[in-house]
C-alpha positions, 0 to 999 in steps of 0.5 A: 588774122582770118577775121581781119581779112574777112572784114577787109574782104567785105569792105572792098566788096562794099566799096565795089557795090557803091562804085557800080551803083553811083556809076548809074546815078551819075547819068545825067543824060540818056542818047539813044540813037537807032542802029539803022536809021541814025534817028535819035532821042536824047533826054535829061534825067532829072527834068525830063526835056528831050528833043528828037531828031529824025534823020530820014525826014530831016526834022527835029522836035522837043518837049517835056516828059515824066521820068522814072527810074527803077533800079537800072530801067530808066522810063520817059513818057510824054502823051499828049494831043500831038505827041507820043514819046515813049523810051525805055533804057536799061543803064546796066545793059546799055540798050534802049527803045523809043517810040516817038509818035507826032501829029501834023501841027506839032510838025509845022504843017509839014506832014498832013497825016502823022509821023511814027518812028521807033528808035532801037539801040542795042548799045547806047555806048556809042550813040551820038546827037547826030545823023552819022551812021554808027560803025558796024562792029562785026561779031 
């Protein structure tokens, strides 16, 4: 009887572990929305396509980077002559950061020099690809 209970318990734990792992694998895109400015970055895990929108500067840009996944950690990287987009997200902790740096040419002449934005998101669960500000929840 004890061995049957042990086997059943092991099976339940195995199913829970598989379920938790499946949640990470079913994520197809990641949205980071800055907690203060609302600037946001969205990217697709399987092909690295991304779009960044600056709410403060009222412009958007897009591109394709390389995505690497190591457990819960997801990284997007796109470095070229006109853009540097680096993002790191912890899917388990549901938090992430991104650094987006652009040169004037990519911004259709809007800027004479360079633009840089940092997206810091402590809760990706409430992130959206919109410039609407996030609700502040007291702790």
